[in-house]
N, C-alpha and C positions, 0 to 999 in steps of 0.2 A: 504494499500500500504506499502511496506516495505522501509524504507528509506536506502539511500545509505552512505557509509562512504569512504573518502580518507583521508589517513593518510600518511604525509611526512616521518614518520619513517619507512616506507616500502621501501624507496627509498634511495640508496647512497647520501649522501649530505655532501658537504665541510661545509656548514654553520651549520650542526647539527640541521635543522629545526625539530620542533616537531608539527607543525600545524595539526589539523584535521578538516575536513569539513564534514558536514552532511546535508542530504535533499534528496530531490527528485532526481533520477539519473542524468537528464540532467542538473539541477542547480548545483548539485556537480561536475559533469565533467566541466562545463563552469567556474565555480570558481576555480578549480583545475588547470585548463589550465592557466587561467589569473596569478594565483600565481606562477605556475612553469616558466612562461615566465618572470615575473617581479623579482622574488627573485632567481630563479635557472638557468636563462640564457638558457631555452628551447626554442624550436621554435614550434610554433603552426602549426602542420601539421595534415593531416588525420591519418597518421601512429601513431604519438604521442598521439592523441587523443583515438586512439583505445588501444594503450598500457595502457593509464590511465584507460579506461573503464574496461579492463580486471582485473585490480587490485582493483576495487571498491568492497567493501565488504558490505554485508548486516549489517545494524545497529543492535546491541543487544539490546534487550528490558531492560529498567531499571529494577533492583531489587526492590521489594516493601520491605520497612522495617516495 
């Protein structure tokens, strides 16, 4: 299963947040919503969750050295 990533740097932010959250899609979405509400003053609505889900990216595989 491909892990998903939410990266605060993709969203305009007055606080300059650089948090990145990675994991299974639902756990990343839930954690990203909690973070957005607590830190960025967003409201947890179905519409906001859908916006976040739309910007989740597949995690890139680490490069072996």
